GUMI-851272 format. One line per 2 residues: their letters; for each residue z, x, y of N, C-alpha, C, O. Coordinates in steps of 0.05 Angstrom, whole numbers, plus 5000, padded with zeros to 4 digits. Layout:
REM residues N
A) Z,X,Y,Z,X,Y,Z,X,Y,Z,X,Y  ...
END
This chain:
REM residues 236
MK) 2375,2706,2867,2387,2683,2880,2366,2662,2889,2373,2640,2898  2340,2669,2886,2319,2651,2895,2322,2623,2883,2318,2603,2896
DV) 2327,2623,2857,2330,2597,2843,2354,2581,2853,2353,2557,2855  2375,2595,2859,2399,2582,2869,2394,2570,2897,2402,2548,2902
LA) 2380,2585,2914,2374,2575,2940,2355,2551,2938,2358,2532,2954  2337,2551,2919,2319,2528,2915,2335,2504,2906,2329,2481,2915
LI) 2354,2508,2889,2371,2485,2880,2387,2474,2903,2390,2450,2906  2397,2491,2920,2412,2482,2944,2394,2464,2961,2403,2443,2971
QK) 2369,2472,2965,2351,2456,2981,2344,2429,2968,2342,2409,2981  2342,2430,2941,2337,2405,2926,2360,2386,2929,2357,2362,2934
RK) 2384,2397,2926,2408,2380,2929,2412,2370,2957,2422,2348,2962  2403,2386,2976,2404,2377,3005,2387,2353,3009,2396,2334,3022
QE) 2363,2352,2998,2346,2329,3000,2358,2305,2988,2356,2283,2999  2371,2308,2965,2385,2285,2952,2409,2276,2969,2414,2252,2971
FA) 2423,2295,2980,2446,2289,2997,2438,2272,3021,2452,2254,3029  2415,2278,3032,2405,2264,3056,2399,2235,3050,2395,2219,3069
EL) 2397,2227,3024,2392,2199,3017,2417,2183,3013,2415,2160,3005  2440,2194,3018,2465,2179,3014,2467,2155,3033,2457,2156,3055
PL) 2480,2134,3024,2482,2109,3039,2494,2112,3067,2487,2098,3085  2513,2132,3070,2525,2135,3096,2504,2140,3118,2507,2131,3140
FD) 2484,2156,3111,2464,2163,3132,2445,2140,3138,2436,2137,3161  2441,2122,3119,2426,2097,3125,2443,2080,3144,2433,2068,3163
YM) 2469,2079,3138,2488,2063,3155,2488,2074,3184,2487,2059,3203  2488,2100,3187,2489,2112,3213,2464,2107,3229,2464,2108,3254
QD) 2442,2102,3216,2417,2098,3230,2411,2068,3234,2390,2061,3244  2429,2051,3226,2426,2022,3229,2433,2013,3257,2456,2011,3264
QS) 2412,2009,3273,2416,2004,3302,2426,1976,3307,2432,1969,3330  2429,1959,3287,2441,1933,3290,2471,1935,3292,2485,1915,3299
ID) 2482,1958,3285,2511,1963,3286,2518,1979,3311,2503,1998,3318  2539,1972,3324,2547,1986,3348,2551,2016,3342,2562,2023,3321
PR) 2541,2034,3359,2543,2063,3353,2571,2072,3348,2576,2089,3331  2591,2063,3364,2619,2071,3359,2628,2063,3331,2643,2077,3318
QR) 2620,2039,3322,2628,2030,3296,2616,2048,3274,2628,2053,3254  2592,2058,3279,2579,2075,3260,2593,2102,3257,2590,2117,3238
LA) 2610,2109,3277,2626,2133,3277,2656,2127,3274,2673,2144,3280  2662,2103,3264,2690,2095,3262,2706,2113,3242,2730,2114,3243
FA) 2691,2126,3225,2704,2144,3205,2714,2170,3217,2726,2186,3204  2708,2175,3243,2713,2201,3255,2741,2212,3250,2744,2236,3244
PC) 2763,2196,3253,2789,2207,3248,2793,2217,3219,2809,2235,3215  2778,2206,3200,2780,2215,3172,2770,2243,3168,2775,2255,3147
LV) 2754,2253,3187,2743,2280,3185,2762,2302,3191,2757,2325,3186  2785,2295,3203,2804,2315,3213,2812,2334,3190,2812,2359,3195
PL) 2820,2324,3167,2828,2343,3146,2806,2363,3138,2812,2386,3132  2782,2353,3137,2759,2371,3130,2753,2391,3152,2750,2415,3146
AT) 2753,2382,3177,2746,2400,3199,2768,2421,3203,2761,2445,3207  2793,2414,3202,2815,2433,3205,2817,2451,3180,2823,2475,3182
GF) 2813,2439,3157,2815,2455,3132,2793,2475,3131,2797,2498,3121  2769,2468,3141,2747,2487,3140,2752,2510,3160,2745,2533,3155
SD) 2765,2504,3182,2773,2525,3201,2792,2545,3187,2788,2569,3190  2811,2535,3172,2829,2553,3157,2814,2569,3136,2820,2593,3132
LC) 2795,2557,3123,2779,2571,3103,2764,2595,3117,2763,2617,3106  2754,2590,3140,2740,2611,3155,2759,2634,3162,2752,2657,3159
KY) 2782,2627,3171,2801,2647,3180,2815,2662,3157,2819,2686,3159  2822,2647,3137,2840,2659,3116,2828,2660,3088,2840,2670,3070
GF) 2803,2649,3085,2791,2649,3059,2765,2664,3058,2762,2684,3044  2745,2654,3073,2719,2667,3072,2720,2696,3083,2707,2714,3073
RE) 2736,2700,3104,2736,2726,3117,2752,2747,3101,2773,2741,3091  2740,2770,3100,2753,2793,3086,2746,2818,3101,2724,2828,3099
EP) 2765,2828,3115,2761,2852,3132,2782,2873,3127,2805,2867,3123  2774,2899,3127,2746,2909,3130,2731,2905,3104,2742,2900,3083
TT) 2705,2908,3106,2688,2907,3082,2664,2926,3084,2654,2931,3106  2655,2935,3061,2630,2951,3060,2608,2936,3046,2586,2946,3042
NK) 2614,2911,3038,2595,2894,3024,2578,2878,3044,2589,2864,3061  2552,2881,3042,2534,2868,3061,2537,2837,3061,2537,2824,3082
IQ) 2539,2826,3037,2543,2797,3035,2568,2788,3049,2568,2769,3064  2590,2802,3043,2615,2796,3055,2614,2799,3086,2626,2783,3100
AI) 2600,2819,3095,2598,2823,3124,2584,2799,3138,2591,2791,3159  2563,2788,3124,2549,2765,3135,2568,2741,3135,2568,2725,3154
IN) 2583,2738,3113,2603,2716,3112,2624,2719,3134,2631,2699,3146  2633,2743,3138,2652,2748,3159,2642,2738,3187,2656,2724,3201
QH) 2617,2746,3193,2606,2738,3219,2605,2708,3220,2611,2696,3241  2596,2695,3198,2594,2666,3198,2621,2653,3202,2624,2633,3216
SY) 2642,2665,3191,2669,2653,3193,2678,2652,3222,2692,2633,3230  2670,2672,3238,2677,2672,3266,2661,2651,3281,2671,2638,3300
EE) 2636,2647,3273,2619,2627,3287,2629,2599,3282,2625,2581,3299  2642,2594,3259,2650,2567,3251,2678,2560,3257,2685,2536,3259
QD) 2696,2579,3261,2724,2573,3259,2736,2554,3280,2757,2542,3275  2723,2551,3303,2735,2534,3324,2720,2508,3329,2726,2494,3348
HW) 2702,2501,3311,2687,2476,3315,2705,2451,3315,2698,2430,3326  2728,2452,3302,2745,2429,3299,2755,2420,3326,2762,2397,3330
HW) 2757,2438,3345,2766,2430,3372,2747,2409,3384,2755,2392,3399  2721,2412,3378,2701,2393,3389,2706,2365,3377,2702,2345,3390
LL) 2715,2364,3352,2721,2338,3340,2744,2324,3355,2742,2300,3360  2764,2339,3362,2786,2327,3377,2777,2316,3404,2785,2295,3413
ED) 2759,2331,3417,2747,2321,3442,2732,2295,3438,2736,2276,3454  2716,2294,3417,2700,2270,3413,2717,2246,3404,2710,2224,3411
LQ) 2739,2251,3390,2757,2229,3384,2767,2216,3409,2769,2191,3411  2773,2232,3429,2782,2221,3455,2760,2205,3468,2764,2183,3479
KL) 2736,2217,3469,2713,2204,3483,2704,2178,3469,2694,2160,3482  2709,2177,3442,2702,2153,3427,2724,2132,3428,2722,2111,3416
DL) 2746,2138,3443,2769,2120,3444,2781,2116,3417,2790,2094,3410  2782,2137,3401,2794,2136,3374,2819,2154,3373,2828,2161,3352
DR) 2830,2160,3396,2853,2178,3399,2878,2161,3405,2893,2168,3423  2882,2141,3389,2905,2123,3393,2931,2137,3385,2932,2153,3366
SL) 2952,2130,3399,2978,2143,3393,2990,2131,3368,2989,2107,3363  3001,2149,3352,3016,2142,3328,3041,2159,3328,3042,2181,3338
NF) 3063,2148,3316,3086,2166,3312,3079,2186,3290,3060,2182,3275  3094,2208,3289,3086,2230,3272,3084,2223,3243,3065,2231,3230
TD) 3103,2207,3233,3102,2200,3205,3078,2182,3198,3066,2185,3177  3071,2164,3216,3047,2148,3211,3021,2165,3212,3003,2160,3197
AL) 3021,2185,3230,2998,2203,3230,2995,2217,3204,2973,2221,3194  3017,2226,3193,3017,2240,3167,3008,2222,3145,2993,2229,3127
KF) 3018,2197,3145,3010,2177,3125,2979,2173,3126,2967,2170,3105  2968,2172,3150,2939,2168,3152,2924,2193,3141,2906,2190,3124
LW) 2932,2216,3150,2918,2241,3143,2919,2247,3113,2901,2258,3101  2942,2239,3100,2945,2244,3071,2945,2218,3056,2956,2216,3034
GE) 2932,2197,3066,2930,2171,3053,2906,2168,3036,2890,2187,3032  2902,2144,3025,2880,2138,3007,2853,2141,3021,2833,2148,3008
ET) 2852,2135,3047,2826,2134,3060,2813,2162,3063,2789,2164,3068  2829,2183,3060,2819,2210,3063,2821,2228,3038,2817,2252,3040
KK) 2828,2216,3016,2834,2233,2992,2810,2249,2982,2813,2272,2975  2786,2237,2983,2763,2252,2974,2755,2273,2995,2746,2295,2988
TR) 2758,2266,3020,2751,2285,3041,2770,2309,3041,2762,2332,3047  2796,2304,3034,2815,2326,3032,2809,2344,3009,2818,2367,3010
QV) 2795,2335,2989,2789,2352,2966,2767,2372,2970,2763,2390,2953  2751,2368,2991,2727,2385,2994,2736,2415,2998,2726,2432,2984
CP) 2754,2420,3017,2761,2448,3022,2775,2461,2999,2769,2485,2993  2793,2448,2984,2805,2461,2961,2784,2468,2940,2787,2489,2926
KI) 2763,2452,2937,2742,2459,2918,2726,2483,2927,2718,2500,2911  2721,2484,2953,2708,2508,2964,2726,2532,2961,2716,2554,2956
ER) 2752,2528,2963,2770,2551,2962,2770,2565,2935,2776,2588,2933  2762,2550,2914,2760,2563,2888,2739,2586,2889,2742,2606,2875
CV) 2718,2582,2905,2698,2604,2908,2711,2628,2920,2703,2651,2914  2730,2624,2938,2743,2646,2953,2761,2662,2934,2764,2686,2937
LI) 2773,2648,2915,2793,2660,2898,2780,2678,2876,2794,2693,2862  2754,2676,2873,2740,2692,2853,2728,2717,2868,2718,2715,2890
SD) 2729,2740,2854,2722,2765,2868,2692,2767,2873,2684,2784,2889  2675,2751,2860,2646,2751,2864,2639,2741,2892,2642,2717,2897
PL) 2629,2758,2910,2622,2748,2937,2600,2728,2938,2597,2712,2957  2583,2727,2917,2561,2708,2916,2572,2679,2912,2560,2660,2922
QK) 2594,2676,2898,2606,2650,2896,2617,2640,2923,2614,2617,2930  2629,2659,2937,2638,2652,2964,2614,2644,2982,2615,2625,2997
LI) 2592,2659,2979,2568,2653,2995,2558,2625,2989,2549,2611,3007  2558,2617,2963,2549,2591,2956,2566,2569,2970,2556,2549,2979
GV) 2592,2574,2971,2609,2555,2985,2601,2552,3015,2602,2530,3026  2594,2575,3027,2585,2574,3055,2558,2560,3058,2555,2543,3075
LV) 2540,2566,3040,2513,2555,3043,2512,2525,3038,2498,2511,3052  2527,2516,3018,2528,2487,3013,2540,2472,3037,2531,2451,3045
SE) 2561,2484,3049,2573,2472,3072,2553,2472,3096,2553,2453,3111  2537,2492,3098,2517,2493,3120,2496,2471,3117,2491,2457,3136
VT) 2485,2468,3093,2463,2448,3091,2474,2420,3092,2460,2402,3103  2497,2415,3081,2508,2388,3083,2515,2382,3112,2512,2359,3121
GN) 2525,2402,3126,2531,2398,3154,2506,2392,3170,2507,2376,3189  2484,2406,3163,2459,2401,3177,2450,2372,3174,2442,2359,3194
VF) 2452,2361,3150,2445,2333,3146,2463,2315,3161,2454,2296,3175  2489,2320,3159,2509,2302,3172,2505,2302,3203,2503,2280,3215
FS) 2503,2325,3215,2502,2326,3244,2474,2318,3255,2472,2310,3278  2453,2321,3238,2427,2310,3246,2429,2280,3250,2415,2268,3267
NT) 2445,2267,3233,2448,2238,3234,2467,2230,3257,2462,2211,3272  2490,2244,3259,2508,2237,3281,2496,2241,3308,2502,2226,3327
EQ) 2479,2261,3311,2466,2266,3336,2450,2242,3345,2450,2235,3369  2437,2229,3327,2421,2205,3334,2439,2182,3343,2431,2167,3361
VV) 2463,2180,3331,2481,2159,3339,2491,2164,3367,2491,2146,3384  2500,2188,3373,2512,2193,3399,2491,2193,3422,2498,2190,3445
KQ) 2466,2197,3415,2445,2194,3435,2446,2166,3447,2441,2163,3471  2451,2146,3430,2453,2119,3441,2478,2116,3458,2477,2101,3478
LQ) 2500,2128,3450,2524,2127,3467,2520,2141,3493,2529,2132,3514  2506,2164,3493,2501,2179,3517,2482,2164,3536,2483,2167,3560
FR) 2465,2147,3524,2447,2131,3540,2463,2110,3556,2455,2103,3578  2485,2101,3544,2502,2081,3557,2519,2093,3579,2525,2080,3599
GK) 2528,2118,3575,2546,2131,3594,2539,2160,3597,2519,2169,3587  2557,2174,3610,2551,2202,3616,2568,2222,3599,2567,2246,3604
KQ) 2581,2212,3579,2598,2229,3562,2580,2246,3544,2560,2237,3534  2588,2271,3541,2575,2289,3522,2593,2293,3498,2617,2298,3500
YR) 2582,2290,3474,2597,2292,3449,2590,2319,3436,2569,2322,3423  2608,2338,3438,2602,2365,3429,2603,2367,3398,2588,2383,3387
FF) 2620,2352,3385,2622,2354,3356,2599,2338,3343,2585,2349,3325  2595,2314,3351,2576,2296,3337,2548,2298,3349,2529,2288,3338
GN) 2545,2311,3372,2519,2312,3386,2503,2337,3382,2508,2353,3364  2484,2340,3400,2465,2362,3398,2477,2390,3400,2468,2409,3389
HH) 2499,2392,3415,2513,2417,3419,2520,2430,3392,2514,2453,3386  2533,2414,3375,2542,2424,3349,2518,2430,3331,2516,2450,3317
LT) 2499,2411,3330,2475,2415,3313,2460,2440,3321,2451,2455,3303  2457,2445,3347,2444,2469,3356,2459,2494,3347,2447,2514,3338
QE) 2485,2494,3350,2502,2516,3341,2498,2521,3311,2495,2544,3302  2498,2500,3295,2494,2502,3266,2467,2515,3260,2466,2534,3244
NN) 2446,2505,3273,2419,2515,3267,2416,2544,3275,2399,2558,3264  2431,2553,3294,2428,2581,3305,2448,2601,3292,2449,2624,3301
HN) 2462,2592,3272,2480,2611,3258,2464,2634,3246,2441,2630,3237  2475,2658,3247,2462,2681,3236,2454,2678,3207,2434,2688,3198
IN) 2471,2663,3192,2466,2660,3164,2441,2644,3158,2430,2645,3136  2430,2630,3178,2406,2614,3175,2381,2629,3185,2359,2619,3184
SR) 2385,2654,3196,2362,2669,3206,2343,2677,3184,2352,2681,3161  2318,2681,3190,2298,2687,3170,2305,2713,3154,2302,2713,3130
NV) 2313,2734,3168,2318,2759,3154,2342,2757,3135,2342,2769,3114  2362,2741,3143,2385,2738,3125,2378,2721,3101,2385,2728,3078
VE) 2363,2699,3105,2354,2683,3083,2337,2699,3063,2339,2696,3039  2319,2715,3074,2302,2732,3057,2319,2752,3041,2313,2758,3018
FF) 2339,2763,3054,2357,2781,3040,2371,2767,3017,2372,2778,2995  2381,2743,3021,2394,2728,2999,2374,2723,2976,2381,2726,2953
AQ) 2349,2715,2983,2329,2708,2963,2323,2732,2945,2315,2729,2922  2325,2756,2956,2318,2780,2941,2341,2791,2923,2337,2810,2907
IE) 2364,2778,2924,2386,2788,2908,2381,2780,2879,2375,2757,2872  2383,2800,2861,2379,2796,2833,2405,2787,2819,2426,2799,2825
IT) 2403,2767,2802,2426,2758,2788,2419,2755,2758,2395,2753,2751  2439,2755,2741,2435,2752,2712,2432,2722,2705,2438,2705,2722
DE) 2422,2717,2681,2420,2689,2672,2447,2676,2671,2450,2652,2677  2467,2691,2663,2494,2680,2662,2504,2673,2689,2516,2651,2693
QR) 2500,2690,2709,2507,2684,2736,2493,2659,2746,2504,2642,2760  2467,2657,2740,2451,2635,2749,2463,2608,2740,2465,2589,2756
QV) 2471,2607,2715,2482,2582,2705,2509,2576,2718,2515,2552,2724  2525,2596,2723,2551,2592,2737,2546,2582,2765,2559,2563,2775
YF) 2526,2594,2779,2521,2586,2806,2508,2558,2808,2515,2543,2827  2491,2552,2789,2480,2525,2789,2502,2504,2786,2503,2484,2801
AL) 2521,2509,2768,2543,2490,2764,2560,2488,2789,2569,2466,2796  2564,2510,2803,2580,2510,2827,2566,2494,2849,2579,2479,2864
VD) 2540,2498,2852,2525,2483,2872,2528,2453,2867,2533,2438,2886  2525,2445,2842,2527,2416,2835,2555,2406,2842,2558,2384,2852
EL) 2576,2421,2835,2603,2413,2839,2609,2409,2869,2621,2389,2877  2600,2428,2886,2606,2426,2914,2590,2404,2928,2600,2390,2945
FE) 2565,2400,2920,2550,2377,2931,2563,2351,2923,2564,2332,2939  2573,2349,2899,2586,2325,2890,2611,2320,2907,2617,2297,2914
AY) 2626,2341,2913,2650,2338,2930,2643,2328,2957,2656,2310,2968  2622,2339,2969,2614,2330,2996,2603,2301,2994,2608,2285,3013
AE) 2589,2294,2973,2578,2267,2971,2600,2247,2968,2599,2225,2980  2621,2253,2953,2643,2235,2950,2657,2231,2976,2667,2209,2982
SM) 2659,2252,2992,2671,2250,3019,2654,2231,3036,2665,2214,3050  2628,2234,3036,2610,2217,3052,2613,2188,3044,2613,2170,3061
DE) 2615,2183,3018,2618,2156,3008,2645,2144,3018,2646,2120,3025  2665,2161,3018,2691,2152,3028,2690,2145,3058,2702,2125,3066
LL) 2676,2161,3073,2673,2156,3102,2658,2130,3106,2665,2115,3125  2639,2124,3090,2624,2099,3093,2642,2075,3087,2641,2055,3102
VY) 2658,2077,3067,2676,2055,3061,2695,2050,3084,2700,2027,3092  2705,2071,3096,2723,2068,3118,2709,2055,3142,2720,2036,3154
AK) 2685,2064,3148,2670,2053,3171,2664,2023,3167,2664,2008,3186  2659,2016,3142,2652,1988,3137,2676,1969,3136,2673,1945,3140
TH) 2699,1980,3131,2723,1963,3127,2743,1965,3150,2763,1951,3149  2738,1983,3169,2757,1986,3191,2742,1983,3218,2726,2001,3225
KV) 2746,1962,3231,2734,1958,3258,2744,1980,3277,2767,1987,3276  2725,1989,3293,2732,2011,3311,2754,2004,3330,2768,2022,3340
EQ) 2758,1978,3335,2779,1970,3354,2807,1969,3340,2827,1968,3354  2807,1970,3313,2832,1968,3299,2848,1994,3301,2837,2015,3305
PL) 2875,1992,3299,2891,2016,3296,2885,2031,3270,2874,2018,3252  2891,2056,3268,2887,2071,3244,2903,2058,3221,2926,2050,3226
AV) 2892,2057,3197,2906,2045,3175,2926,2065,3164,2919,2088,3158  2952,2057,3162,2972,2075,3151,2988,2060,3129,3007,2071,3118
END
């Protein structure tokens, strides 16, 4: 798996160069505007929670890889609650009637973001636990890049006021960095796993596919932030 882990790190570096992250660090733009896409994250955050509870997790298990994934699923499953908190603190929690809320969540503005979890779910549907692991690891490193950037944005908001942003701020980033799956002994265990050449090619393709899905979501979030003023109602 060492080659697969190296590819994930290479793709992570490329992911960090996406235009969304340049936009988020542009201090000429109001910090709230740089996070105007926050409501669009709801399908991804809630969908990932369901993946943790009903997809990644498989209990009981005697497989060491699956046991690590199980622990990770418990660590991740409730992070979406922090997003709801931050939507309120960012004043992005405007009232909509139920049908308009559904139109927004399943509308054009979120279609790429909605596709991320179904693509990860394909890893879950295959009996090979290493494919499931790749889904987890790609999500981890893309999350690290994303939250490293959002943390810088909310630092400016926190400087203005006393609100703490648990989803977009340091709290979430710290939780992500401290996940068991990122510990040295676990990473070393993954690196020592032997795979065949055929598996390697399958895993390489999967890594590329999942990074592409996350990148398309980030591009979609950027378009939304650039075209929807933070003061505007949600587009439905």
